[in-house]
ChimeraX commands (.cxc) that place a marker at each C-alpha (Angstrom):
marker #1 position -40.07,20.28,-5.87 radius 0.5
marker #1 position -39.64,17.36,-3.51 radius 0.5
marker #1 position -37.30,14.39,-3.87 radius 0.5
marker #1 position -39.97,12.04,-5.24 radius 0.5
marker #1 position -40.71,14.15,-8.29 radius 0.5
marker #1 position -37.00,14.84,-8.84 radius 0.5
marker #1 position -36.11,11.15,-8.94 radius 0.5
marker #1 position -39.13,10.35,-11.10 radius 0.5
marker #1 position -38.11,13.03,-13.59 radius 0.5
marker #1 position -34.52,11.78,-13.50 radius 0.5
marker #1 position -35.65,8.23,-14.28 radius 0.5
marker #1 position -37.80,9.41,-17.16 radius 0.5
marker #1 position -34.99,11.55,-18.60 radius 0.5
marker #1 position -32.49,8.68,-18.32 radius 0.5
marker #1 position -34.76,6.11,-19.98 radius 0.5
marker #1 position -33.30,6.64,-23.50 radius 0.5
marker #1 position -29.77,6.23,-22.14 radius 0.5
marker #1 position -30.34,2.77,-20.67 radius 0.5
marker #1 position -28.80,-0.23,-22.37 radius 0.5
marker #1 position -31.35,-2.95,-22.88 radius 0.5
marker #1 position -29.77,-5.98,-24.56 radius 0.5
marker #1 position -31.84,-8.01,-26.98 radius 0.5
marker #1 position -32.72,-11.64,-26.28 radius 0.5
marker #1 position -29.75,-13.09,-28.19 radius 0.5
marker #1 position -27.23,-10.92,-26.36 radius 0.5
marker #1 position -28.88,-11.64,-23.02 radius 0.5
marker #1 position -28.71,-15.42,-23.65 radius 0.5
marker #1 position -25.04,-15.22,-24.64 radius 0.5
marker #1 position -24.21,-13.19,-21.54 radius 0.5
marker #1 position -25.93,-15.71,-19.27 radius 0.5
marker #1 position -24.10,-18.59,-20.97 radius 0.5
marker #1 position -20.72,-16.90,-20.50 radius 0.5
marker #1 position -21.41,-16.26,-16.81 radius 0.5
marker #1 position -22.54,-19.86,-16.25 radius 0.5
marker #1 position -19.46,-21.17,-18.07 radius 0.5
marker #1 position -17.08,-19.10,-15.93 radius 0.5
marker #1 position -18.80,-20.23,-12.74 radius 0.5
marker #1 position -18.68,-23.93,-13.66 radius 0.5
marker #1 position -15.08,-23.95,-14.89 radius 0.5
marker #1 position -12.67,-24.56,-11.98 radius 0.5
marker #1 position -9.70,-22.25,-11.66 radius 0.5
marker #1 position -6.33,-23.55,-12.80 radius 0.5
marker #1 position -3.25,-23.58,-10.62 radius 0.5
marker #1 position -1.82,-20.64,-12.55 radius 0.5
marker #1 position -4.98,-18.59,-11.96 radius 0.5
marker #1 position -4.94,-19.38,-8.23 radius 0.5
marker #1 position -1.27,-18.43,-7.95 radius 0.5
marker #1 position -1.87,-15.22,-9.88 radius 0.5
marker #1 position -4.80,-14.36,-7.63 radius 0.5
marker #1 position -2.62,-14.73,-4.52 radius 0.5
marker #1 position 0.66,-13.43,-5.93 radius 0.5
marker #1 position -0.57,-10.02,-7.06 radius 0.5
marker #1 position -1.77,-8.82,-3.63 radius 0.5
marker #1 position 1.30,-10.25,-1.89 radius 0.5
marker #1 position 3.64,-8.59,-4.40 radius 0.5
marker #1 position 1.80,-5.28,-4.01 radius 0.5
marker #1 position 2.08,-5.50,-0.21 radius 0.5
marker #1 position 5.80,-6.25,-0.37 radius 0.5
marker #1 position 6.33,-3.38,-2.80 radius 0.5
marker #1 position 4.46,-0.98,-0.49 radius 0.5
marker #1 position 6.47,-2.19,2.50 radius 0.5
marker #1 position 9.74,-1.75,0.59 radius 0.5
marker #1 position 8.76,1.77,-0.44 radius 0.5
marker #1 position 7.83,2.70,3.14 radius 0.5
marker #1 position 11.13,1.28,4.40 radius 0.5
marker #1 position 13.15,3.20,1.82 radius 0.5
marker #1 position 11.38,6.46,2.65 radius 0.5
marker #1 position 11.74,5.85,6.38 radius 0.5
marker #1 position 15.42,5.01,6.05 radius 0.5
marker #1 position 16.11,8.14,4.00 radius 0.5
marker #1 position 14.21,10.28,6.49 radius 0.5
marker #1 position 16.06,8.72,9.44 radius 0.5
marker #1 position 19.45,9.32,7.84 radius 0.5
marker #1 position 18.62,12.97,7.15 radius 0.5
marker #1 position 17.28,13.74,10.62 radius 0.5
marker #1 position 19.86,11.74,12.58 radius 0.5
marker #1 position 23.01,12.75,10.77 radius 0.5
marker #1 position 25.98,11.79,12.94 radius 0.5
marker #1 position 29.32,13.08,11.74 radius 0.5
marker #1 position 32.18,10.60,12.11 radius 0.5
marker #1 position 34.60,13.35,13.22 radius 0.5
marker #1 position 32.48,14.18,16.26 radius 0.5
marker #1 position 32.46,10.53,17.28 radius 0.5
marker #1 position 36.23,10.19,16.74 radius 0.5
marker #1 position 36.90,13.39,18.73 radius 0.5
marker #1 position 34.78,12.15,21.60 radius 0.5
marker #1 position 36.64,8.85,21.69 radius 0.5
marker #1 position 40.12,10.39,21.30 radius 0.5
marker #1 position 39.80,13.13,23.94 radius 0.5
marker #1 position 41.12,12.03,27.32 radius 0.5
marker #1 position 38.58,12.29,30.07 radius 0.5
marker #1 position 39.19,12.52,33.77 radius 0.5
marker #1 position 36.63,10.48,35.65 radius 0.5
marker #1 position 36.07,11.12,39.35 radius 0.5
marker #1 position 35.40,8.00,41.39 radius 0.5
marker #1 position 35.14,7.89,45.21 radius 0.5
marker #1 position 37.15,11.06,45.64 radius 0.5
marker #1 position 39.94,9.86,43.35 radius 0.5
marker #1 position 40.36,11.18,39.84 radius 0.5
marker #1 position 40.96,8.52,37.21 radius 0.5
marker #1 position 42.68,9.64,34.05 radius 0.5
marker #1 position 42.79,7.99,30.63 radius 0.5
marker #1 position 46.57,8.59,30.51 radius 0.5
marker link #1:1,2 radius 0.2
marker link #1:2,3 radius 0.2
marker link #1:3,4 radius 0.2
marker link #1:4,5 radius 0.2
marker link #1:5,6 radius 0.2
marker link #1:6,7 radius 0.2
marker link #1:7,8 radius 0.2
marker link #1:8,9 radius 0.2
marker link #1:9,10 radius 0.2
marker link #1:10,11 radius 0.2
marker link #1:11,12 radius 0.2
marker link #1:12,13 radius 0.2
marker link #1:13,14 radius 0.2
marker link #1:14,15 radius 0.2
marker link #1:15,16 radius 0.2
marker link #1:16,17 radius 0.2
marker link #1:17,18 radius 0.2
marker link #1:18,19 radius 0.2
marker link #1:19,20 radius 0.2
marker link #1:20,21 radius 0.2
marker link #1:21,22 radius 0.2
marker link #1:22,23 radius 0.2
marker link #1:23,24 radius 0.2
marker link #1:24,25 radius 0.2
marker link #1:25,26 radius 0.2
marker link #1:26,27 radius 0.2
marker link #1:27,28 radius 0.2
marker link #1:28,29 radius 0.2
marker link #1:29,30 radius 0.2
marker link #1:30,31 radius 0.2
marker link #1:31,32 radius 0.2
marker link #1:32,33 radius 0.2
marker link #1:33,34 radius 0.2
marker link #1:34,35 radius 0.2
marker link #1:35,36 radius 0.2
marker link #1:36,37 radius 0.2
marker link #1:37,38 radius 0.2
marker link #1:38,39 radius 0.2
marker link #1:39,40 radius 0.2
marker link #1:40,41 radius 0.2
marker link #1:41,42 radius 0.2
marker link #1:42,43 radius 0.2
marker link #1:43,44 radius 0.2
marker link #1:44,45 radius 0.2
marker link #1:45,46 radius 0.2
marker link #1:46,47 radius 0.2
marker link #1:47,48 radius 0.2
marker link #1:48,49 radius 0.2
marker link #1:49,50 radius 0.2
marker link #1:50,51 radius 0.2
marker link #1:51,52 radius 0.2
marker link #1:52,53 radius 0.2
marker link #1:53,54 radius 0.2
marker link #1:54,55 radius 0.2
marker link #1:55,56 radius 0.2
marker link #1:56,57 radius 0.2
marker link #1:57,58 radius 0.2
marker link #1:58,59 radius 0.2
marker link #1:59,60 radius 0.2
marker link #1:60,61 radius 0.2
marker link #1:61,62 radius 0.2
marker link #1:62,63 radius 0.2
marker link #1:63,64 radius 0.2
marker link #1:64,65 radius 0.2
marker link #1:65,66 radius 0.2
marker link #1:66,67 radius 0.2
marker link #1:67,68 radius 0.2
marker link #1:68,69 radius 0.2
marker link #1:69,70 radius 0.2
marker link #1:70,71 radius 0.2
marker link #1:71,72 radius 0.2
marker link #1:72,73 radius 0.2
marker link #1:73,74 radius 0.2
marker link #1:74,75 radius 0.2
marker link #1:75,76 radius 0.2
marker link #1:76,77 radius 0.2
marker link #1:77,78 radius 0.2
marker link #1:78,79 radius 0.2
marker link #1:79,80 radius 0.2
marker link #1:80,81 radius 0.2
marker link #1:81,82 radius 0.2
marker link #1:82,83 radius 0.2
marker link #1:83,84 radius 0.2
marker link #1:84,85 radius 0.2
marker link #1:85,86 radius 0.2
marker link #1:86,87 radius 0.2
marker link #1:87,88 radius 0.2
marker link #1:88,89 radius 0.2
marker link #1:89,90 radius 0.2
marker link #1:90,91 radius 0.2
marker link #1:91,92 radius 0.2
marker link #1:92,93 radius 0.2
marker link #1:93,94 radius 0.2
marker link #1:94,95 radius 0.2
marker link #1:95,96 radius 0.2
marker link #1:96,97 radius 0.2
marker link #1:97,98 radius 0.2
marker link #1:98,99 radius 0.2
marker link #1:99,100 radius 0.2
marker link #1:100,101 radius 0.2
marker link #1:101,102 radius 0.2
marker link #1:102,103 radius 0.2
view
């Protein structure tokens, strides 16, 4: 069986499943489409059309920032005691043969 006969058989089998509107329904559908095309969009519709994608983008950016911040805090956990110990411990710094002390 080649592809041509398969598709032909598929079309014939699907014929009863097709929706064929009657003339009245078809005329009403065309009128509704023409009406929506001719009617200009209101300010509220234009704002809604722009606001939804912008709001979705901001929400996605906020979610990515929250996840990134949580990940960064978990992987780069700096204990305050280690920082305080490093600052509090006196260090002797050699410079040009002399030893400088924090004392």
